[in-house]
C-alpha positions in Angstrom: -27.1 10.7 0.4 -27.9 14.5 0.3 -31.3 14.7 -0.6 -32.9 18.2 -1.2 -36.6 18.7 0.1 -37.6 19.9 -3.2 -36.1 16.1 -4.7 -38.3 14.8 -2.2 -41.4 16.6 -3.6 -41.6 15.5 -7.1 -42.1 12.0 -5.5 -45.2 10.8 -5.7 -46.2 8.9 -2.2 -45.1 5.5 -3.5 -42.2 6.5 -4.4 -41.4 7.7 -1.5 -42.4 4.8 0.5 -40.5 2.9 -1.8 -37.2 4.8 -1.1 -37.5 5.1 2.3 -37.6 1.1 2.3 -34.6 0.9 0.2 -32.9 3.1 2.7 -33.5 1.4 5.7 -32.2 -1.7 4.2 -29.0 -0.4 3.7 -28.6 0.2 7.0 -28.2 -3.9 7.8 -26.0 -4.4 10.6 -25.8 -1.2 13.0 -23.5 -2.9 15.3 -20.5 -1.8 14.4 -20.7 2.0 15.0 -18.6 4.1 16.9 -19.9 7.8 17.1 -16.6 10.2 18.1 -13.5 11.1 16.5 -10.3 9.4 16.2 -6.7 11.6 16.6 -3.2 10.8 16.6 -0.7 12.7 18.8 2.6 12.3 19.7 3.5 11.9 23.4 6.7 13.3 25.8 7.3 10.9 28.4 9.5 13.3 30.4 12.4 11.3 31.4 15.4 13.2 31.2 18.1 12.3 28.6 15.2 10.8 26.6 14.8 11.4 23.4 11.6 12.9 23.2 13.4 16.1 25.5 15.2 16.4 22.7 12.6 17.5 20.2 11.7 13.9 19.1 8.3 12.9 20.5 7.1 9.3 21.1 4.3 8.0 19.0 1.6 8.9 17.4 -0.4 7.1 19.8 -4.4 7.0 18.3 -7.0 8.4 21.4 -10.7 7.7 20.7 -13.1 10.9 21.7 -17.0 9.9 21.7 -19.6 12.0 20.8 -20.6 14.3 22.3 -17.3 15.6 23.2 -16.8 15.6 27.3 -14.0 17.5 28.8 -11.4 14.5 29.7 -12.9 12.2 27.7 -10.6 11.0 25.3 -9.1 7.5 25.6 -5.9 5.5 24.4 -6.6 3.5 21.3 -4.7 0.4 21.1 -2.4 0.3 17.7 -4.0 -3.4 16.8 -7.4 -2.0 17.3 -7.2 1.9 15.5 -7.9 -0.1 12.3 -11.3 -1.3 13.4 -11.8 2.1 15.2 -11.5 3.7 12.3 -13.9 1.4 10.4 -16.5 1.9 13.2 -16.9 5.3 12.9 -16.7 5.4 9.1 -19.8 2.8 9.4 -21.2 5.6 12.2 -20.9 8.0 9.4 -22.9 5.9 6.9 -25.6 5.2 9.3 -26.2 8.9 10.1 -26.2 10.2 6.1 -29.1 6.9 5.7 -31.1 7.9 9.2 -30.9 11.5 7.7 -32.6 10.8 4.3 -34.8 8.4 5.9 -36.0 11.3 8.3 -36.2 14.0 5.6 -38.5 11.0 3.3 -40.9 11.5 7.0 -40.9 14.8 7.0 -42.1 14.7 3.3 -44.9 12.0 3.9 -45.8 14.1 7.5 -46.4 17.2 5.4 -48.7 15.6 3.0 -50.2 13.6 5.9 -49.3 10.6 4.5 -46.5 9.4 7.1 -47.5 5.5 7.5 
């Protein structure tokens, strides 16, 4: 949720606390989060005479790069797990959005000297 600080200023402290509580409840199960990116790449095996030598590479294969990205850190993701990884990445984005909202609410409460 994209909350502008001016939107929060118009709310009472009670409303801010209720909104923070509701946002925290939306976090739910945070065990299934994964921060990073999933990319698909086609590969060439290098064997002479293989179809990939004629321009038809193998794949596509999925690779996960954790965040923060480090050099050479992409990891192969088996096809059977690619959908699970996508779901975890989506859940991570949802959790980050809720945490950003909670942080904005807390910043507004701090500015009012009503942070609890």
